[in-house]
N, C-alpha and C positions, 0 to 999 in steps of 0.2 A: 419646505411648503415643498422645493424643488426636489428634493429626495424622493415624498412622496408622488409627487406625479410620475419623475423615473421608475419606480416601482412598479403601477399602475402602466404604464405603458410597456416594460419588461414582460409581465403578465398577458398582456395581449399581441403582444410580439411572438412569446414562446409559443400560443397556442395555433399559431397562422403558419409558423414555420415547417415546411416539409421533414419527417423524423430521416429521412433518408440522406437529406443535406446535412442537417446536424450532426450525424453519426459521421460523413463524408468528412464534415471539417473540425469533427471533437467539439461540437457545440454544446454546453452547461452555463445556464446564465445565472448570477449570480444574487441570489434574493437580499432584501436590503439589510436584514437582521444580521447577515453574515457578512454584506459589505462595509455596515457601518462598526462592526466588531473591527475587522480589518484595518480599516483606517483608525481606529483608537489606539492602536497597537506602536504608530510611527511615533517616536520622538522627534517634538520640536523644539529645536535646540536654541532660541534666542534668533533664528534664518529672516533674513529682511526678503529675500528673494529665493524663490522654489521652484525647482524645474520637476514637474512628475512625468514619471511613464507609465501608460496604459496598453500594454501591450495583448490585443484581442480581447478587445474595448467591451464587445457587444453592442449594447445600446446604453452604455454608459455607466452602469450602476455602481463601480466600483470608482471611477472618475468622481461621481456626484457624491458618495458618501464621503469620500478625502476630501472634495471642496467643502461642503460642510462644514467639514472636522476645523478645516483651516480659516473660514472664517472669523475665529473666536480668536484669533491670533493677530498682533502688529504687523500684519507683513504688508511688502512696497508692490511686491508684483507677484504674480504666479504665472509662471509657463507650464502647459498642457499637452503633451503628445501622445494622442491618441492612434492607435494601430487597429485596423480592422479591416479584413478582409473578404466579408461576405457585403458583397454592392447592395442588398436586400435591406441590411442594415445601417449602411451608412446614412440615410436621411433620419432615423430615429435618433442615431449617434450625435447627429450633427443639432437635431431641434433640442435636445434633452441637453446639450452642454453649452449649448448658443445662450441657453436661460442666464447663465454664469455669469454672461458679460454686463448685463445691466446689474445684475445680483451683487456683484464685488464693485462695481464703477458707481453707481449709484449709494447703495447701500453701506457699504464699507470703503471705499475709497483706495481700493486697492485695483492695480493694473492687473486684467487678464489678457492671455493671449491664447487662442488654441490652435494648435497645429494638426489637422486630422489627415490622416494618413490611409487611403486605401490601398493598402500595398502589404505585399508578403513581408512581414516583420523578419524573418529568419534572410532571407535575402536581401534586402533594402538594407538591414543593419551590420551587414558581412561589406556589401559593396561601399556602405559610408564609412565602415573602420577604416578599410584599407585604401580609401581613399583619401582619407582625414579630413572628411567632413560629419564624422559622427557627432551627435549632441552628445553631452554628457548631463547625467540627471543626480538630484539628490533623492528622490524617493521614484520607488518602481511599484506596482500595487496590481498583483497580476492573476489572472484566474485564464490561465492558459489551455489551450487545448490538448487532449486527451488522445494520442492517435500515434498508433508506430511509425516508423518510418525505415524505408528499406535499407541496407548496406550501400547500396549502389546509386542514390539518392541524389538528387542535386542539391536538397538541402545537407544531407549528410556529407557532401563532397564540400560544402561551402561553411558545415560547421568543423570539420577541420583543419580548415586553414585558418578557423579561430584556436583550432586543438582544445576543442569541446567533444568530446566521444559520447554518443548517447544512443537508446533505439530508440526514444519517443519523444513526438514533440513538448511536454512540458518541462522536464528539465533540460532541453534543450534553451527554451522562452528564459526560466530563472537562469541558467547561468550566460546569455546573453545581454540580459540585464543587470547582472555582476559586472560583467566588462564595461557595461556602459555608465556606469554609477560613479560618481565624483567618491576618490577613497574618504571612509564613513560614510557616504552614503545609504540609505537603507532599503531593502527589499520585504515585503508583505504578499507571499504567494497565498493560494488554497489549491492545491495540488494532489494527487493520489500518493498513497502513503508507502506505494510497492519500490521507492528509492532506497526504504530504508537499509533494505536488503536484497542478498542475491548477488550474484557477479555479473549480469546484465549491466547493472546502475553501479557497480564499487569504480568505474571513472569519472563518476560525476560527481560520487561522495567525496571523492581525491578531489575533486577540481573547487568542490561548495567548500570545503572544510579547508582547502588550503586560501580560498579568495575571502572568506566571510568569516566570522563567528554567528553562533546559532543565539538567538535572544532568547525566543520563546518559538515553544509549539503547541499550539492547542488540538484535541483529540473531542471528536464526536462521538460517545459511546456506543451509540447505535448506526451501523456503519451506513447505511439505507437514506441517513434523515439528511445531510446536508446538501443534495440536491434530489431531495423525494419527489419532487413531481416530475421529474425527467426519469425516473425508474434507475438509478443510478447504483448498483450494488458496490462500485469499487469503495473500498474507505478512504475517505479524504482526511488529512489536517492542514492545516494553516501553519504557518511557517513565517517568522520573524527574521530577518538575514542583516547581518551590517556587515559593510565592506570593510576588509582591514581590520577588523575591530579585534579588540584583545578580549579573549574569550575567558570568558568567568564562569559564574553560574549559569543553570539555562533553567528560564521560567516555563512549568508544565501547566496547561490549564484542560482543563474538562468541562463538556456542557453534553448531557442527554441528548439534547437534539440543533437543529441549524438556530432555535428562535431563543439558544442561553440557558433553556431550564437547568436547574441545579447547579451554575458554575460553582467552578473552584480551581483554585491557582495555588502554587507552592514551587520554590526552587530547589536544584539539585545540582548536586556537584557536577563536574562535563564528563567527569571520569564515567560516570552511570550511564550517562546518554553514549559516549563512545567510548571503547574499552582500551586502555593504553597499549594493551596486549593484543589488541585483537587486529591480524593483519587486512582483514578485509573492511574495517571499519564500519561495521552495522552499527546503525544510530538507533537505541534502544530506548523507549519510551516509558521512564519509571512510573509505574499508578501512586497512587498518594494513601492508599487505603492501609497499607503496611508494608513493613520492610523483606516480607515473607519470601517474595522474588528473587530480593539479591541475595538471600541465601541461596538459592538455588547456582548462583553464580560462585559464590564465596567458598560453598561448602560441598560443591558436585562438580569435581574437577575432573574426571575421567571422558573422553573422546571415543566413539565407536571404534579409533582405528586401536586403540589404547586395551578396549575390549573383546578386539578382532573380530567384531561384529559389522556386517555394511548392512545398508540401506537402498533399496532400489526403486525404483518406478516400477510397478506392474508392468509388465515388457507384452501383453497380451492387447494390440491394439484393435479392436474388432471391427470396425470395417474399413481395416487393412485383410483381416484373415477371415473374412464374413463368409466364405464358400467353404470353411471347415468349423463353421459353428455349430450346434446342436439347440434346438430347445429342451431335450431332454437328453438322459444320461442314455449311452448304450454300449455295447462291445465295440472295444476298439477305440472308445472315447475317454477322456479323462475329464475330472470335473474342471468348472470356470468357474471362478468367484469375483463377484463385484460388488459396492460396497454394500449394495442392496440386500447380500446373502448376510452380511453382518447383523445380529441384533442385540438386544441389549447384556448380555453376556458372552456370547461368541460368536457361531455361526449357523445358520439356517439354512443347510442343505437337502432338496432341492427347492427353491422355490415354485411352488404353482402356478401358474397362469403368469409367468414375468414376461415381462415385453421384452428382453433382452433376452440373455441364453443360459443353460445352466452347465453344459458341455462343448472341449473343441476333441476335436479328432483328433488322434494321435497318428503322424505319418513323418514323413521325411521333411514336409516344410514347416511344421507346426513344434516340433520335438527340441528345438532351439530354444521356444518360448514356457517349456513348461518345468517346473521343479520337481525334484522327488517327495513323494509323499513323507511328512516332517510334523515339528513344531515350529510355525513361524508368528511373530508377531507382523500385522497388519494396521494400516491406518489410513482412515478415507484421507483423501486428497481434496476432497472439498465438502462445504458442508454448507448448508444452508445457512439463509438468515433467522432461520428460528430457532437454529439449535443453539443454546445456551454455550459452548465449548468448541475452541477451535480443534483441539486435538482428539477424536475417536480412537481409540485403540483396543483393539480384541487379538486374542489369541486362535491361529487355524491349528487346529489336532489332528493329528491322523486318524483317528475314529468318526471327524466330523464330515468327512469327503473320503468315498471308497476310491480304493485303486492306487498304486504305484507313484501315478503321476498327480499334479493339480496344476493348474492353471491361474495365473494373479490377470484379472484387468487394469490397463493405462489409469483406473482411477483410485487405484490401491497403491500404497508404499508398502514395500517387505523388507520387513530385518531378517536377516538371513546369514550364514557363513559360507564362504563360497558356493553360493545358491544351492545351498544344503539346508537343512535344519538346523535349528537350534537346541540345545539343552531345554528340557522341559521346566523348569525352573526360572530358567532363564528367559525365557519367553515368557512365561505370565510375569516376571520380574520388571521386566522392560516395559510391558503392557501397562500393569499397576502406576509405575511412576509417570508415564507419559499422560495418562487417565486420572492423575493428581490435579488439584485445581491451580493449586500456585503453579505447577507444570505448564499449563495452558496461561497462566495470567503472565508469566514469566516470556513465554514465545511469544504473545502480542507486544511485547517491549520492543522488539524488531522485526514482527511481520506484520507486514499491513494486508497481506493477498488475503482473498477471500477462499486459499488453498494451501496447504501444507506441502511443501516440496520436499522431497530429498535431501534435498543442499540444506533446509533451515534445520532437517532432522538431525545432518550431522553437525551442524553448527551448534545445537544441543549441546551441553554438560550431564554426564550420568553419574549415580553413584558405582561403586567398586564392583566388579564383577562379586564379590564374596556377599554385598548389600543385596544387591539384586537377586542374587539366588535366596536367599532368606525373605528377600520381599514376595519373590516367586513361588517359598514355599506356602506360606502364607494364602497368598493370592488363589493359589487354586484348588483352596479347600472351602473356599466360599462357595456359598450356593446360589446367590445371586448376586448383582452390581449394587452398590452401597456408597454413595461418592463421599459419604461422610464419613465413615470405615478407611475406606482410601486416604481420602485427604489426612486422616488422623494419623492413620501408619504410615506415611508418608514423610510427617514431620519427624517422626522417631527417629528419623535416618539424620 
């Protein structure tokens, strides 16, 4: 009953909040269905007293879900510490959690105490830690704020004192919670998936894997469903960690949405989540449907460096070079390609009534951003939520764009050889390989971004150059793109 009241209050308060304030504080409230699922992941192992941390508590949805669950256990005492920086939310948070005082005292004879902290969690925790006044916790349940923090900010300086290095508030909250947990304590957090890969979060991955074992990871198959009410497109996951736990198999679960429709669950060896030979410690999330994606890792062992190929982000940043951009191609200008120029099979150039640009002037200021005409494999850096695949690869041929030079806009990734074109068969082979469904599935194991970064493409493994050339010879003979044919052909590799 109390959780239902909290959920009603959450919806009401969320509608009242200023969108700019929510963005400034990185606020996304947790729906009750997600909160209850998160609470269900904690292992309650005969404890009599449980200390709980809820940092960034909002109106108390996560705490309420966990308290509802703990009411079923023969506990003697529950202590809850809830942090919330937004002064407008504190009265709602206090009212919601105060209801549990009578609930536990009268109905379950469980002593309950609430410590409500209207303070900055990072500042307060670090100061308490170094003054030896920090509390220690058994459970931490978190929906931390998602917001970048500058390298010279007060938060970054405080976190460095704790030997925590990160670029965003959400991993900072998780890392601090782990620091404050007792050995054997547990964290369940709903956070963006972006920490799973990329150089920016390597330090956090090292910290996480050193301090805790990964017990479970839950994915929402539709990336916009966890916080759909707030229009969040960032892909989120739920992670269950055990401080100083012995790492064993990892439970992977998925659901279609935040109501846990089509819930599936299975176990995988830890080495399939974090490869033992991966110095970057990327966190892969294997899919249940088949073992095909693991064959990418096992059978395709070549790096782009071994193939003597490079991939770079398109160098033309249009707002910086706007004075040199043209709506239409003219003498003394080179074609400029955006993602919109990629069609179902290759390149459509020029685009009529295009809101952006079709050309860039060739001059002393722009020449360093242009590539010689040739064969290039290009990848969209961003895909919309409607697109079924994350990786969309096409081949740019010399015949597609007139002239001796071509510009690639910053929302494209370009496969090249020392900023020159690559052999035709190799360009088509790389495109066909990357367009295969099994490669897209494998890519999603470690990339939670809504974008495809050049760094991620470098981390992929590829077939041998011989196999890519053979694949390219086959692919360039196709009259149109056929996903089933591409998938079947890549399977033969």
